[in-house]
Backbone as CSV, one residue per row, in Angstrom:
resi,resn,N_x,N_y,N_z,CA_x,CA_y,CA_z,C_x,C_y,C_z
1,MET,129.691,82.383,98.210,129.019,81.273,97.205,129.144,79.837,98.058
2,VAL,127.738,78.832,97.788,127.703,77.838,98.429,127.322,77.364,97.212
3,GLN,127.758,75.462,97.484,127.515,74.710,96.711,126.284,73.407,97.296
4,TYR,125.708,72.472,97.135,124.939,71.408,97.889,124.611,70.589,97.138
5,SER,124.232,69.445,98.054,123.337,68.740,97.302,122.352,67.657,98.393
6,ILE,121.410,67.234,97.497,120.197,66.864,98.577,120.217,65.292,97.972
7,SER,120.537,64.603,99.049,119.824,62.973,98.611,119.172,62.648,99.410
8,ALA,118.735,60.835,99.223,118.120,60.459,100.065,118.846,59.411,101.146
9,THR,118.607,58.842,101.810,119.255,57.878,102.832,118.241,56.557,103.113
10,ASN,118.876,55.684,103.386,117.963,54.435,104.231,117.619,54.738,105.542
11,ASN,117.553,55.769,106.096,116.902,56.370,107.623,115.360,56.914,107.594
12,PRO,114.700,56.029,107.673,113.045,56.195,107.723,112.683,57.536,108.511
13,LYS,113.605,57.592,109.560,113.660,58.474,110.494,113.703,60.489,109.932
14,LYS,115.166,59.977,109.382,116.132,61.221,108.611,116.347,60.773,107.203
15,PRO,115.228,60.932,105.959,115.129,60.137,104.859,116.402,61.229,104.148
16,ILE,116.556,62.459,104.271,116.957,63.503,103.650,118.575,63.853,103.711
17,LYS,119.441,64.210,102.975,121.011,64.012,103.651,121.199,65.102,102.783
18,LEU,121.630,66.697,103.312,121.835,67.721,102.685,123.608,68.301,102.896
19,CYS,124.317,68.255,101.766,125.874,68.148,101.874,126.480,69.842,101.640
20,ILE,126.803,70.436,102.384,127.079,72.321,101.848,128.629,71.885,101.545
21,TRP,129.297,72.598,100.593,130.231,73.172,100.583,130.559,74.745,100.258
22,GLU,131.185,75.083,100.824,131.551,76.746,100.635,133.014,76.643,100.064
23,SER,132.694,78.159,99.234,133.967,78.669,98.359,135.380,78.982,98.978
24,ALA,136.774,78.070,98.234,137.807,77.999,98.920,138.657,79.542,98.213
25,VAL,139.457,79.730,98.895,140.679,80.508,98.378,141.603,79.632,97.608
26,LEU,141.865,80.068,96.408,142.940,79.323,95.426,144.039,79.549,95.862
27,THR,144.713,78.294,95.939,146.266,78.574,96.073,147.258,77.741,95.382
28,ASP,148.713,77.745,95.378,149.406,76.943,94.366,149.031,75.312,94.918
29,SER,148.856,75.200,96.164,148.640,73.751,96.650,147.323,73.601,96.502
30,ARG,146.184,74.888,96.577,144.813,74.053,96.443,143.669,74.149,95.315
31,VAL,143.526,73.267,94.190,143.215,73.277,93.220,141.539,72.962,93.079
32,ARG,141.177,72.560,94.129,139.559,72.198,94.256,138.669,74.311,94.868
33,PRO,137.374,74.281,94.195,137.290,75.714,94.049,136.005,75.670,95.569
34,PHE,136.288,74.543,96.525,135.070,74.429,97.202,135.601,73.457,98.221
35,HIS,135.242,73.748,99.605,135.713,72.877,100.789,134.362,72.398,101.272
36,PHE,134.198,71.347,101.846,133.585,70.941,102.520,132.905,71.329,103.789
37,LYS,131.814,71.760,104.178,131.206,72.587,105.652,130.773,71.572,106.786
38,ALA,129.384,71.115,105.733,128.626,69.849,106.789,127.789,69.217,106.180
39,ASN,127.319,67.974,106.804,126.518,67.343,106.191,125.429,67.532,106.912
40,TYR,123.977,67.355,106.952,122.552,67.815,107.405,122.062,66.835,106.952
41,SER,121.437,65.753,108.338,120.216,64.771,107.821,118.809,65.584,108.383
42,CYS,117.765,65.324,107.739,117.036,66.210,107.804,115.642,64.960,107.747
43,GLU,113.961,65.591,108.046,112.957,64.693,108.173,112.373,64.981,106.931
44,THR,112.722,66.343,106.699,111.766,66.834,105.253,112.603,67.763,104.404
45,LEU,112.002,67.604,103.131,112.657,68.862,102.363,112.719,69.996,102.363
46,PRO,111.331,70.465,102.935,111.280,71.975,103.817,112.354,72.292,104.488
47,GLU,112.663,71.062,105.449,113.572,71.338,106.594,115.052,71.417,105.936
48,ALA,115.160,71.103,105.180,116.710,71.007,104.365,116.876,71.932,103.481
49,MET,115.696,72.616,102.734,115.953,74.019,102.222,115.871,75.106,103.309
50,GLU,115.513,75.129,104.298,115.547,75.930,105.567,116.847,76.615,105.624
51,ILE,117.391,75.139,106.018,118.615,75.191,106.778,119.773,75.277,105.452
52,LEU,119.729,75.290,104.343,120.015,75.879,103.048,120.014,77.094,103.343
53,ARG,118.676,77.656,103.442,118.880,79.241,103.252,119.259,79.765,103.954
54,GLN,119.502,79.304,105.647,120.291,79.755,106.625,121.648,79.972,106.439
55,VAL,122.325,79.137,105.746,123.421,78.885,105.601,123.736,79.347,104.304
56,GLU,123.214,79.667,103.266,123.463,80.624,102.296,123.473,82.302,102.797
57,THR,122.467,82.594,103.791,122.549,84.105,104.201,124.157,84.290,105.045
58,GLU,124.518,83.425,105.928,125.529,83.475,106.653,126.968,83.522,105.651
59,SER,126.336,82.835,104.711,127.989,82.891,103.677,127.843,84.209,103.297
60,GLN,126.379,85.077,102.317,126.643,85.911,102.202,127.069,87.307,103.385
61,LEU,126.521,87.004,104.254,126.919,87.840,105.183,128.511,88.066,105.436
62,TYR,129.237,86.890,105.095,130.440,86.917,105.439,131.101,86.946,104.574
63,GLU,130.936,87.054,103.189,131.290,87.733,102.000,131.175,88.933,101.722
64,ALA,130.344,89.750,102.327,129.964,91.298,102.534,131.041,91.919,103.454
65,VAL,131.408,91.083,104.693,132.430,91.675,105.768,133.790,91.293,104.904
66,ALA,133.909,90.362,103.891,135.373,90.242,104.041,135.612,91.258,102.667
C-alpha cells in the first residue's frame, strides 16, 4: 500500500512535488504505519501520476510475493 501527496513548488521548471510513503511493519518501537520512500520533482501532473502508478505497481508486486 502506498500513500502520497502532491504539492506545488516554487521551481518554475519542476512545479510539482510528489512525496511517496510505503507501508511499514509495525513493532513495539515503530508506531507509524508508513515510512518515507521518495520525493519526485515533476514538470506536469500527468508525469507525477505516471510515477505514482509505477510505484503502486511495484508495491503491489512486492506485496504479492511477500
